[in-house]
N, C-alpha and C positions, 0 to 999 in steps of 0.2 A: 461816361465810359460807353465806348461804342462796341467793342468786341470782346471775345474771350481773351485774346492775347494781352489786352490792356489789363484785364482784371488778374490775369496771372502775373504779369510784370508787378502790378500792384502788390499782390501778396507775398511774391518771391522777394522784391527788393526793398519794400518798405517795412514789412513786418516778418522777417525770417524767424523769429522766436514764436510765431504763431502756427508755424508749419511743422509737420512731421513728414518728411520727404516731400511729396507734392500734394499733401492733404492740408485742409484747413480743419483744425479740430475745434468743435464748439461743445462747450459743456452745458447740458440743459439739466433741469431738475430730475429728470427721470433716466439720466445716463449721459453718455457721450456720443455725438454725432460726428463722424468723420467725412468730409466733403472733398472730393477731387477738385482742385482749383481750376482744372479744364471744364468742369461743369458749371462754374459761376459765369452767368451771363450779364449780371449787373449788380451795381452796388448802389443803394438808395440811402442817402443820408438825410434824415428827417431833422434831426437835432444831434446835439453832441452825445446824447445817451440813447438815441433811437437810429440804429442803422440796420438796414435790412439786406439781405443778399437774396437773389433770384437765381434759380439753377435752370440748366436746360430742359428739365422736365416740369418747369413752371412752379415747383415748389418754392416758397419763400420762408426764409428763416430770420427771425430777429436776433441779432447779437446780444449777448448780455451787456449790462451797462459799462463794465470795465473795458471789454473787448470793443464796444462802440466808441468809447472816448478815445482808445488808442488808435483806432481806424480814422475817426474824424479828425483827431489832432494831427495824425501822421500825413494826412492829405492837405493840412494848412487851414482846415476849418476851425473856427473857434480858438485861435491862438491867444 
């Protein structure tokens, strides 16, 4: 993925159930993190259960296992 528009397309079109308007909602042990999809600059798929997203401020989040599988399988990895 090369630019923010690709990531936005990816979340909007492939995984509409993960979005709350234009936010990606990530549930973490200590609460819920909401991330604007426009702030996602890359998606790194290391394995079916290890998917990371990097934001414009260089923060990186590891998606939980269930969400990682949904993202990896939705992109055609590990079918």
